[in-house]
N, C-alpha and C positions, 0 to 999 in steps of 0.2 A: 166301611165299604169303599169310601173314597181313598183311604190309605192303601187298600189292596190294589186299586186301579193304578195309583201312583207307583207302587212297587212293581207291578206288571209292566208299566211303561218304562221304568228304569231298567228292568231286566231285558226288555226288548232293545233298548238303546245300547246296552252293553253288548248284546249279541251282535247287533249290526256293526258296532265299532270293531268287535273281534273279527268278524268276517272281512271287513274292510282292511284292517291291518294285515290279516293273513294274505289277502289278495295282493296288497301292495308289496309284501315281502316276496311273494312268488314272482311278481313282475320284476323286482330288483334282481333276484337271483337269475331269472331268464335273461335279463339285459346283460348281466356280467358274463353268462355263458356265451352269449352271442357276440359280445364285444370283440373278442379275438377273431372270430370268423368273419364278421362284417367288415372289419378293417383290413382284412387280408386280400389285397388286390392282386398280388403276385402268387397265383396258385401254381404249385408244383405239379407238373404233368404226372409224376409218379403217384401222387396222392389223390387222383380223381375219384377212384372208387371209395377211398376212405372219406373224402369230403362229401360225396353223394350220400354215403351211409349216414354221416353225421347230420346232414340237413334233413334226411328222411326221418331220423330219430327225433330231431327237434320239431318237425312237423307233426309226427305222431303224438308227441307229448303235449302239443298245443302251444309250444313256444313260438312257432312260426305259423303265420296264416298261410292259406293256400297261395295267395298272391306273392307273399315273401318267399315261399318255397320255390315257386316257379321262377322267380327272378334270380334266386341264388343258384338254382339248378342250371339255368341258361348261362349264367356267368361262369360256372365251372366248366360246362361243356364247350363254351365258345372261346375259352382261353387256352 
């Protein structure tokens, strides 16, 4: 009976590690996607609609928080 409990604990531990690694990978991918956009301070006036659509998609996918979305949107519109 105790062996069964240990096996169950080990399986739960592996599951938690799997979920953690998956989340970390998603965070790394999101950071790479946002890297080019965040560092772009010289926004071309011709690409305003394209940039707004891109940050909207990032926000919808959960890669940008509401606060980050508003900040990026204001930066685009004010430049």
